[in-house]
C-alpha positions as CSV (number, residue, x, y, z in Angstrom):
1,G,-0.1,0.0,0.1
2,Y,1.3,3.4,1.3
3,G,4.6,1.9,2.2
4,K,5.6,0.9,-1.2
5,L,4.4,4.2,-2.5
6,L,6.7,6.1,-0.1
7,I,9.6,3.9,-1.1
8,E,8.9,4.6,-4.9
9,F,8.8,8.4,-4.1
10,S,12.0,8.3,-2.1
11,Y,13.7,6.4,-5.2
12,L,12.1,9.0,-7.5
13,L,13.7,11.8,-5.5
14,S,17.1,9.9,-5.5
15,K,16.9,9.6,-9.5
16,K,16.2,13.2,-9.7
17,E,19.1,14.2,-7.7
18,G,21.4,11.8,-9.5
19,V,22.4,10.1,-6.4
20,P,21.7,6.4,-5.6
21,G,19.7,5.9,-2.7
22,S,19.1,3.2,-0.1
23,P,17.1,2.6,3.1
24,E,18.9,3.0,6.4
25,K,20.4,-0.5,7.5
26,P,19.9,-2.8,9.2
27,L,16.5,-3.4,8.0
28,S,14.0,-5.4,9.7
29,D,12.7,-8.5,8.2
30,F,9.5,-6.9,7.1
31,G,11.6,-3.8,5.9
32,L,13.6,-6.1,3.8
33,L,10.5,-7.9,2.3
34,S,9.0,-4.4,1.6
35,Y,12.2,-3.1,-0.2
36,R,13.1,-6.2,-1.8
37,S,9.6,-6.5,-3.3
38,Y,10.1,-2.8,-4.4
39,W,13.7,-3.4,-5.9
40,R,12.5,-6.5,-7.8
41,R,9.7,-4.7,-9.5
42,A,11.8,-1.8,-10.4
43,I,14.7,-4.1,-11.8
44,Y,12.2,-6.5,-13.6
45,E,10.4,-3.5,-15.2
46,I,13.6,-2.3,-16.8
47,I,14.6,-5.7,-18.1
48,L,11.0,-6.0,-19.7
49,H,11.5,-2.6,-21.5
50,M,14.8,-3.7,-23.1
51,S,15.0,-5.4,-26.4
52,L,16.8,-8.8,-26.3
53,K,20.0,-7.6,-27.7
54,D,20.1,-4.6,-25.2
55,I,19.7,-7.0,-22.1
56,G,23.1,-8.7,-22.9
57,A,24.7,-5.0,-22.8
58,I,23.0,-3.8,-19.7
59,S,25.3,-2.9,-16.6
60,I,24.7,-2.7,-13.1
61,D,25.7,0.9,-13.1
62,A,23.0,1.6,-16.0
63,I,20.3,-0.2,-13.8
64,S,21.3,2.1,-10.8
65,K,21.0,5.3,-12.9
66,K,17.5,4.3,-14.2
67,T,16.3,3.3,-10.8
68,G,18.1,5.4,-8.2
69,M,18.9,2.2,-6.4
70,T,22.5,1.5,-5.0
71,I,24.6,-1.0,-6.8
72,D,24.7,-3.2,-3.8
73,D,21.0,-3.2,-3.4
74,I,20.6,-4.3,-7.2
75,I,23.2,-7.0,-7.0
76,S,21.7,-8.5,-3.9
77,T,18.4,-8.5,-5.4
78,M,19.6,-10.1,-8.6
79,Q,21.5,-12.8,-6.8
80,T,18.6,-13.7,-4.5
81,D,16.5,-14.0,-7.5
82,G,19.1,-16.1,-9.5
83,L,19.4,-13.3,-12.2
84,L,23.2,-13.2,-11.8
85,Q,25.5,-16.2,-12.2
86,R,29.2,-16.2,-11.9
87,R,30.9,-17.3,-14.8
88,S,33.7,-19.7,-14.4
89,G,37.2,-18.4,-14.9
90,V,36.2,-14.8,-15.2
91,S,35.6,-12.0,-12.5
92,N,32.2,-10.8,-13.9
93,Y,28.6,-12.4,-13.8
94,A,26.2,-13.3,-16.5
95,L,22.7,-12.0,-16.7
96,V,20.3,-14.9,-16.6
97,V,16.9,-13.8,-17.6
98,D,13.5,-15.8,-17.4
99,L,11.2,-13.3,-19.3
100,K,8.3,-15.4,-18.6
101,R,8.8,-15.4,-15.0
102,I,9.7,-11.6,-15.0
103,E,6.6,-10.7,-17.1
104,S,4.5,-12.8,-14.6
105,Y,5.9,-11.1,-11.4
106,V,5.4,-7.6,-13.0
107,E,1.9,-8.3,-14.1
108,K,1.0,-9.6,-10.4
109,A,2.7,-6.8,-8.8
110,R,0.9,-4.2,-11.0
111,E,-2.4,-5.7,-10.2
112,K,-1.6,-5.9,-6.4
113,N,-0.4,-2.5,-6.2
114,P,-1.7,-0.4,-9.2
115,R,-1.0,3.1,-7.4
116,R,2.2,4.6,-9.0
117,I,3.9,8.1,-8.9
118,D,3.8,10.0,-12.0
119,P,7.5,11.2,-12.3
120,S,6.4,14.0,-14.8
121,K,4.2,15.6,-12.1
122,L,7.3,16.0,-9.5
123,R,8.6,19.5,-9.0
124,W,11.7,19.1,-7.0
125,A,14.9,21.2,-6.6
126,P,17.9,19.1,-5.2
127,F,19.7,20.3,-2.2
128,L,22.0,23.0,-3.0
129,T,25.4,23.4,-1.1
130,K,27.6,26.3,-0.4
131,G,29.0,27.1,-3.7
132,T,25.6,27.5,-5.5
133,T,24.5,30.7,-4.4
134,T,24.0,31.8,-8.0
135,S,21.5,28.6,-8.5
136,M,19.9,29.4,-5.0
137,A,19.1,33.0,-6.4
138,A,17.7,31.6,-9.5
139,A,15.6,29.1,-7.5
140,A,14.5,31.6,-5.2
141,A,13.3,33.6,-8.1
142,A,11.2,30.9,-9.6
143,P,7.4,30.5,-8.9
144,I,6.7,28.1,-6.3
145,V,3.3,27.2,-7.7
146,E,2.7,26.5,-11.3
147,Q,0.1,29.1,-12.2
148,K,-3.0,28.4,-14.3
149,D,-5.4,31.4,-15.0
150,D,-8.4,29.4,-13.9
151,E,-6.8,28.2,-10.5
152,V,-4.6,31.1,-9.2
153,S,-5.2,35.0,-9.3
154,A,-3.0,37.6,-8.0
155,G,-2.2,36.8,-4.2
156,E,-4.9,34.0,-4.1
157,L,-4.5,30.3,-4.3
158,S,-7.5,28.0,-4.6
159,V,-7.0,24.5,-2.7
């Protein structure tokens, strides 16, 4: 329900800021189940949206950028699900994908939790540090509320 919606929102902010995020650890058993469920769905949706030739070229770093998740959380989830297999004699892993299993999981997850956050509706300015006074001045000058003639008039805000 709302827990997964909040998890999704936190990762949306991470993506927007360009900084991978992760929950505070250690997670409780229930916390791990909730996050792992979100991580699985996010990773599986990326895999489903790729063409077969692109799946072989995907990197963990690319998944991290697309999801806002840390590399450790991605690897942990993929290993738990059997999507990563160590190749003998080399230091890297092979991605092993069962598309029917992934499609089935994503379909069930969408039915179970249809509420999603629309990323296009997010208005967010990342936290600014000391050296960004010019950016801060520009951000301060920008309107806080998107103004529409029929909703907002001078000095009034309809709620």
